[in-house]
N, CA, C and O atoms as a MOPAC input file, in Angstrom:
PM7 MOZYME 1SCF
protein

 N      0.83300 1    19.47600 1     0.26400 1
 C     -0.20500 1    19.58000 1     1.50700 1
 C     -1.11500 1    21.06400 1     0.55200 1
 O     -1.70600 1    21.75100 1     1.38500 1
 N     -1.25900 1    21.48300 1    -0.56700 1
 C     -1.24300 1    22.30500 1    -1.35900 1
 C     -2.74700 1    21.76800 1    -2.43800 1
 O     -3.05900 1    20.61200 1    -2.72400 1
 N     -3.46800 1    23.10100 1    -2.86200 1
 C     -4.00900 1    22.62800 1    -3.74100 1
 C     -3.77900 1    23.26200 1    -5.56400 1
 O     -4.22300 1    22.92600 1    -6.66200 1
 N     -3.06500 1    24.06700 1    -5.17200 1
 C     -2.11500 1    25.00300 1    -5.71300 1
 C     -1.67500 1    23.72400 1    -7.34500 1
 O     -0.95500 1    22.73100 1    -7.45000 1
 N     -2.14400 1    24.12300 1    -7.85200 1
 C     -2.12000 1    22.16200 1    -9.38200 1
 C     -0.07700 1    23.42200 1    -9.90100 1
 O      0.80200 1    22.94800 1   -10.62100 1
 N     -0.00300 1    24.65300 1    -9.34000 1
 C      1.43100 1    25.21500 1   -10.50800 1
 C      2.63300 1    24.03900 1    -9.29200 1
 O      3.33900 1    23.10600 1    -9.67500 1
 N      2.46600 1    24.55600 1    -7.85100 1
 C      3.42400 1    24.58200 1    -7.25000 1
 C      3.11300 1    22.16600 1    -6.89600 1
 O      3.98000 1    21.33900 1    -6.61300 1
 N      1.56800 1    21.94800 1    -7.11600 1
 C      1.77700 1    20.52100 1    -6.88500 1
 C      2.54500 1    20.43700 1    -8.17000 1
 O      3.73200 1    20.52100 1    -7.85300 1
 N      2.46500 1    20.34700 1    -9.10000 1
 C      3.20600 1    19.64800 1   -10.89500 1
 C      5.02800 1    20.90200 1   -10.36100 1
 O      5.24900 1    21.47700 1   -11.42700 1
 N      5.55400 1    21.13700 1    -9.86700 1
 C      6.67200 1    21.51000 1    -9.87200 1
 C      7.26200 1    20.09700 1    -8.78000 1
 O      8.14600 1    19.35100 1    -9.20200 1
 N      6.68600 1    19.90600 1    -7.48300 1
 C      7.09600 1    19.32000 1    -6.38200 1
 C      7.08700 1    17.98900 1    -7.46200 1
 O      8.28600 1    17.71100 1    -7.49800 1
 N      6.57600 1    17.27400 1    -8.12200 1
 C      6.64800 1    16.82300 1    -9.58800 1
 C      7.28400 1    16.29200 1    -9.92400 1
 O      7.69400 1    15.13200 1    -9.90500 1
 N      7.52800 1    17.58700 1   -10.48200 1
 C      8.86300 1    16.75900 1   -11.31400 1
 C     10.20100 1    17.27400 1   -10.88100 1
 O     11.22400 1    17.06900 1   -11.53400 1
 N     10.15300 1    18.10400 1    -9.50300 1
 C     11.72300 1    18.15300 1    -8.91400 1
 C     11.86800 1    16.62400 1    -7.96300 1
 O     12.89300 1    16.50100 1    -7.29300 1
 N     10.83600 1    15.50600 1    -7.93600 1
 C     10.99300 1    14.15600 1    -7.62800 1
 C     11.42000 1    13.13800 1    -8.45100 1
 O     12.11100 1    12.11900 1    -8.43100 1
 N     10.52900 1    14.01700 1    -9.40900 1
 C     11.19400 1    12.71100 1   -10.94100 1
 C     12.48200 1    12.94500 1   -11.08500 1
 O     13.21100 1    11.99100 1   -10.81000 1
 N     13.11300 1    14.16300 1   -11.51700 1
 C     14.10000 1    14.67300 1   -11.66700 1
 C     15.40300 1    14.45400 1   -10.20600 1
 O     16.47800 1    15.04700 1   -10.11700 1
 N     14.84400 1    13.45800 1    -9.26000 1
 C     15.75700 1    13.20500 1    -8.05700 1
 C     15.91800 1    11.53000 1    -8.13900 1
 O     16.79900 1    10.67400 1    -8.04900 1
 N     14.59000 1    11.63700 1    -8.35000 1
 C     14.15000 1     9.78800 1    -7.91500 1
 C     14.00600 1     9.26000 1    -9.59100 1
 O     14.23800 1     8.06800 1    -9.79300 1
 N     13.62400 1    10.14700 1   -10.79500 1
 C     12.79100 1     9.07000 1   -11.92300 1
 C     11.63100 1     8.94300 1   -11.68300 1
 O     11.04000 1     9.11600 1   -10.61700 1
 N     10.96400 1     8.39800 1   -13.42200 1
 C      9.33000 1     8.56000 1   -12.59600 1
 C      9.11300 1     7.29400 1   -11.82100 1
 O      8.12900 1     7.36500 1   -11.08500 1
 N      9.79200 1     6.10100 1   -11.78000 1
 C      9.28300 1     5.07800 1   -10.47800 1
 C      9.84100 1     5.61600 1    -9.25800 1
 O      9.34300 1     5.40100 1    -8.15300 1
 N     10.48800 1     6.05500 1    -9.38200 1
 C     10.84900 1     6.85700 1    -8.17900 1
 C      9.40600 1     7.64600 1    -7.19000 1
 O      8.89900 1     7.59500 1    -6.06900 1
 N      9.25100 1     8.31000 1    -8.45000 1
 C      7.82200 1     9.90800 1    -7.87100 1
 C      6.89300 1     8.84500 1    -7.96300 1
 O      6.63000 1     8.65400 1    -6.77600 1
 N      6.12700 1     7.90800 1    -8.71400 1
 C      5.45700 1     6.48100 1    -8.38300 1
 C      5.53600 1     5.61100 1    -6.65800 1
 O      4.83800 1     4.94600 1    -5.89300 1
 N      6.19000 1     5.89300 1    -6.72200 1
 C      6.67700 1     4.42000 1    -5.41900 1
 C      6.14300 1     5.72100 1    -4.05000 1
 O      5.06400 1     5.65800 1    -3.45900 1
 N      7.26100 1     6.85000 1    -3.80100 1
 C      7.22100 1     7.66200 1    -2.88000 1
 C      5.25000 1     8.42900 1    -2.48400 1
 O      4.57000 1     8.85800 1    -1.55200 1
 N      5.17500 1     8.12900 1    -4.05900 1
 C      3.67300 1     8.46500 1    -3.96100 1
 C      2.76500 1     7.41700 1    -3.50300 1
 O      1.72000 1     7.70500 1    -2.92000 1
 N      2.97500 1     6.70400 1    -3.64400 1
 C      2.14300 1     5.65500 1    -2.97100 1
 C      2.25500 1     5.26000 1    -2.00600 1
 O      1.28100 1     4.76300 1    -1.44200 1
 N      3.93800 1     5.33400 1    -1.18900 1
 C      3.93500 1     5.20100 1     0.15500 1
 C      3.41000 1     6.63300 1     0.68200 1
 O      3.13800 1     6.39600 1     1.85900 1
 N      3.14600 1     7.88500 1     0.46000 1
 C      2.40400 1     9.04600 1     1.07800 1
 C      0.99200 1     8.41800 1     0.68400 1
 O      0.11500 1     8.99300 1     1.32900 1
 N      0.68000 1     7.82600 1     0.17800 1
 C     -1.13900 1     7.92900 1    -0.00200 1
 C     -1.42500 1     6.74200 1     0.89200 1
 O     -2.55600 1     6.65400 1     1.37000 1
 N     -0.62900 1     5.93500 1     1.13400 1
 C     -0.66300 1     4.37500 1     2.32000 1
 C     -1.20000 1     5.07800 1     3.98000 1
 O     -2.17000 1     5.00300 1     4.73300 1
 N      0.21400 1     5.80100 1     3.90600 1
 C      0.19400 1     6.71600 1     5.52800 1
 C     -1.11000 1     7.14200 1     5.40300 1
 O     -1.86600 1     6.92800 1     6.35000 1
 N     -1.57000 1     7.76800 1     4.30900 1
 C     -2.72200 1     8.83500 1     4.62400 1
 C     -3.88500 1     8.16300 1     4.77300 1
 O     -4.81200 1     8.52800 1     5.49600 1
 N     -3.84600 1     6.76500 1     3.81300 1
 C     -4.82500 1     6.16500 1     4.56200 1
 C     -4.56900 1     5.28900 1     5.62700 1
 O     -5.75000 1     5.02200 1     5.85200 1
 N     -4.13800 1     4.83100 1     6.20900 1
 C     -4.04700 1     4.35600 1     7.17500 1
 C     -4.37400 1     5.28700 1     8.50000 1
 O     -4.80000 1     4.72100 1     9.50700 1
 N     -4.18600 1     6.62500 1     8.49800 1
 C     -4.32000 1     7.48600 1     9.43500 1
 C     -5.52800 1     7.64500 1     9.30500 1
 O     -6.18000 1     7.96600 1    10.29900 1
 N     -6.08500 1     7.48800 1     8.20500 1
 C     -7.67600 1     8.19500 1     8.46000 1
 C     -8.48900 1     6.27400 1     9.07200 1
 O     -9.48900 1     6.22200 1     9.78800 1
 N     -7.94100 1     5.33100 1     8.69600 1
 C     -8.33800 1     4.18600 1     9.44700 1
 C     -8.79500 1     4.01300 1    10.74300 1
 O     -9.82500 1     3.67700 1    11.32800 1
 N     -7.01000 1     4.56400 1    11.12100 1
 C     -6.86600 1     4.96900 1    12.61300 1
 C     -7.73100 1     5.55800 1    13.37300 1
 O     -8.22800 1     5.19500 1    14.43900 1
 N     -7.89000 1     6.57500 1    12.69700 1
 C     -8.54100 1     8.18500 1    13.38200 1
 C    -10.31700 1     7.00400 1    13.02900 1
 O    -10.95400 1     6.83500 1    14.07000 1
 N    -10.86000 1     6.43000 1    11.94100 1
 C    -12.07500 1     6.08800 1    12.40900 1
 C    -12.21300 1     4.87500 1    12.82600 1
 O    -13.33700 1     4.98800 1    13.31600 1
 N    -11.93400 1     3.84000 1    12.99700 1
 C    -12.25500 1     3.09000 1    14.58400 1
 C    -11.69400 1     3.64900 1    15.51500 1
 O    -11.92800 1     2.86800 1    16.43700 1
 N    -11.04000 1     4.56200 1    15.98300 1
 C    -10.74800 1     4.73800 1    17.20100 1
 C     -9.75600 1     3.80400 1    18.06800 1
 O    -10.16100 1     2.74500 1    18.54700 1
 N     -7.85300 1     4.46100 1    18.31400 1
 C     -7.82600 1     3.49100 1    18.29700 1
 C     -7.03400 1     4.02000 1    20.23300 1
 O     -6.04500 1     4.75200 1    20.23000 1
 N     -7.39700 1     3.72600 1    21.08800 1
 C     -7.07100 1     3.77100 1    22.22800 1
 C     -5.59300 1     4.28200 1    22.50100 1
 O     -4.89800 1     4.12600 1    21.49700 1
 N     -5.02900 1     4.75100 1    23.38700 1
 C     -3.78200 1     5.31400 1    24.11500 1
 C     -3.68900 1     5.00800 1    25.03100 1
 O     -4.69400 1     5.33900 1    25.66000 1
 N     -2.69100 1     4.26100 1    25.88400 1
 C     -2.09000 1     3.51300 1    26.99100 1
 C     -1.97200 1     4.47600 1    27.49800 1
 O     -1.69400 1     5.32600 1    26.65200 1
 N     -2.04700 1     5.06900 1    28.91400 1
 C     -2.01800 1     5.90900 1    29.80200 1
 C     -1.04800 1     6.74000 1    29.72300 1
 O     -0.92600 1     7.93400 1    29.44900 1
 N      0.06900 1     5.32200 1    30.21000 1
 C      1.68700 1     5.81200 1    29.75800 1
 C      1.91000 1     7.19200 1    28.98700 1
 O      2.61500 1     8.15200 1    29.29700 1
 N      1.27700 1     7.03200 1    28.14400 1
 C      1.57800 1     8.45600 1    26.37000 1
 C      0.71100 1     9.23900 1    26.11000 1
 O      0.87000 1    10.19400 1    25.35000 1
 N     -0.79200 1     8.83900 1    26.94900 1
 C     -1.53800 1    10.16500 1    27.12500 1
 C     -0.72500 1    11.12200 1    28.38000 1
 O     -0.92900 1    12.32400 1    28.54800 1
 N     -0.04700 1    10.52000 1    28.95700 1
 C      0.72000 1    11.22800 1    30.04400 1
 C      1.60600 1    12.28500 1    29.76500 1
 O      1.86300 1    13.39300 1    30.23600 1
 N      2.16500 1    11.23300 1    28.40600 1
 C      3.49200 1    12.00800 1    28.03100 1
 C      2.81000 1    13.00000 1    27.59400 1
 O      2.69200 1    14.13200 1    28.06300 1
 N      2.19300 1    12.35300 1    26.32400 1
 C      1.83700 1    14.34200 1    25.16700 1
 C      0.83400 1    15.09900 1    25.51400 1
 O      0.23300 1    15.92500 1    24.82700 1
 N      0.59300 1    14.64800 1    27.12300 1
 C     -0.70200 1    15.67200 1    27.31500 1
 C     -0.48100 1    17.38800 1    26.86500 1
 O     -1.23100 1    18.21100 1    26.34100 1
 N      0.93600 1    17.43700 1    27.35900 1
 C      1.24800 1    19.09700 1    26.98100 1
 C      1.00600 1    19.52900 1    25.53600 1
 O      0.26900 1    20.47700 1    25.26900 1
 N      1.92300 1    18.49700 1    24.20900 1
 C      1.48300 1    18.56000 1    23.36400 1
 C      0.02500 1    18.63800 1    22.75400 1
 O     -0.32700 1    19.48900 1    21.93700 1
 N     -0.71000 1    17.71200 1    23.22300 1
 C     -1.82300 1    17.85100 1    22.92800 1
 C     -2.46800 1    18.95900 1    22.71000 1
 O     -2.74000 1    19.42800 1    21.60400 1
 N     -2.77300 1    19.48300 1    23.94400 1
 C     -2.84300 1    20.57800 1    24.60900 1
 C     -2.43100 1    21.78500 1    23.77200 1
 O     -3.20200 1    22.57900 1    23.23500 1
 N     -1.89900 1    21.79100 1    23.76000 1
 C     -0.39400 1    22.87000 1    22.91700 1
 C     -1.34500 1    22.89400 1    21.16400 1
 O     -1.53500 1    23.99200 1    20.64100 1
 N     -1.73500 1    21.88200 1    20.61000 1
 C     -1.73100 1    21.76100 1    19.41300 1
 C     -3.86900 1    21.86200 1    19.05400 1
 O     -4.49600 1    22.46400 1    18.18300 1
 N     -4.34800 1    20.93900 1    20.23900 1
 C     -5.49700 1    21.33900 1    20.65700 1
 C     -6.05900 1    20.01200 1    19.88600 1
 O     -6.97300 1    19.83100 1    19.08200 1
 N     -5.16200 1    19.23200 1    20.45900 1
 C     -5.62000 1    17.97400 1    19.53300 1
 C     -7.31700 1    17.50300 1    20.30500 1
 O     -8.20300 1    17.06800 1    19.56900 1
 N     -7.49800 1    17.63900 1    21.50400 1
 C     -8.04300 1    17.25900 1    21.88300 1
 C     -9.69100 1    17.80800 1    21.81700 1
 O    -10.75400 1    17.32700 1    22.20900 1
 N     -9.38300 1    18.81700 1    21.25000 1
 C    -11.10700 1    19.61100 1    20.63900 1
 C    -11.60300 1    18.67500 1    19.18300 1
 O    -12.78600 1    18.62600 1    18.84600 1
 N    -10.31200 1    17.84800 1    18.28700 1
 C    -10.90200 1    17.18900 1    17.82600 1
 C    -11.92700 1    16.36100 1    17.64000 1
 O    -11.43200 1    15.24800 1    17.81700 1
 N    -13.07700 1    16.22600 1    17.38500 1
 C    -13.88600 1    14.74900 1    17.38800 1
 C    -13.74000 1    14.01000 1    17.91400 1
 O    -14.08100 1    13.71300 1    19.05900 1
 N    -12.65500 1    13.08300 1    16.45900 1
 C    -12.36800 1    11.80900 1    17.11200 1
 C    -11.05700 1    11.57000 1    18.28600 1
 O    -10.31500 1    10.61100 1    18.49400 1
 N    -11.17200 1    12.83600 1    18.87300 1
 C    -10.53300 1    12.48500 1    20.08000 1
 C    -10.55500 1    11.69400 1    21.43100 1
 O     -9.95700 1    11.28200 1    22.42400 1
 N    -11.80600 1    11.80800 1    20.64000 1
 C    -13.01900 1    10.59500 1    22.00600 1
 C    -12.28000 1     9.37100 1    22.12900 1
 O    -11.87700 1     8.81400 1    23.15100 1
 N    -12.13600 1     8.95600 1    20.60600 1
 C    -11.64800 1     7.85500 1    21.18700 1
 C    -10.44300 1     7.15300 1    21.45400 1
 O    -10.23500 1     5.94600 1    21.33300 1
 N     -9.33800 1     8.44400 1    21.99800 1
 C     -8.28700 1     8.14100 1    21.97900 1
 C     -8.05300 1     8.02300 1    23.70100 1
 O     -7.16500 1     7.55500 1    24.41400 1
 N     -9.32400 1     8.69500 1    23.93000 1
 C     -9.75500 1     8.26800 1    25.46900 1
 C    -10.26400 1     7.17700 1    25.79500 1
 O    -10.03300 1     6.69500 1    26.90400 1
 N    -11.03900 1     6.58400 1    24.91900 1
 C    -11.78700 1     5.01800 1    25.43600 1
 C    -10.73000 1     4.34400 1    26.32800 1
 O     -9.51800 1     4.38800 1    26.11900 1
 N    -11.50600 1     3.54400 1    27.62600 1
 C    -10.62700 1     2.74700 1    27.84600 1
 C    -11.44900 1     0.92300 1    27.26100 1
 O    -12.56900 1     0.70800 1    26.79700 1
 N    -10.39700 1     0.02600 1    27.53400 1
 C    -10.69000 1    -0.84600 1    26.86100 1
 C    -10.96900 1    -2.08000 1    27.71900 1
 O    -11.30400 1    -3.13800 1    27.18800 1

């Protein structure tokens, strides 16, 4: 999660060294897919059930997650 090209190149090479080029490509695809899914979920707004809202309240507060504009989707009732 950086824009530093030298760090990114080094990370890619380490991944290729450990898994081969095919493994690096597959890992990149998986990471890209997770990023895509999170963005889609954030855009459409997936409400969180009451039990999970209660259980995650301290963490959301500590991280300031309730302050994100898209957090309004978390609290929508179906």
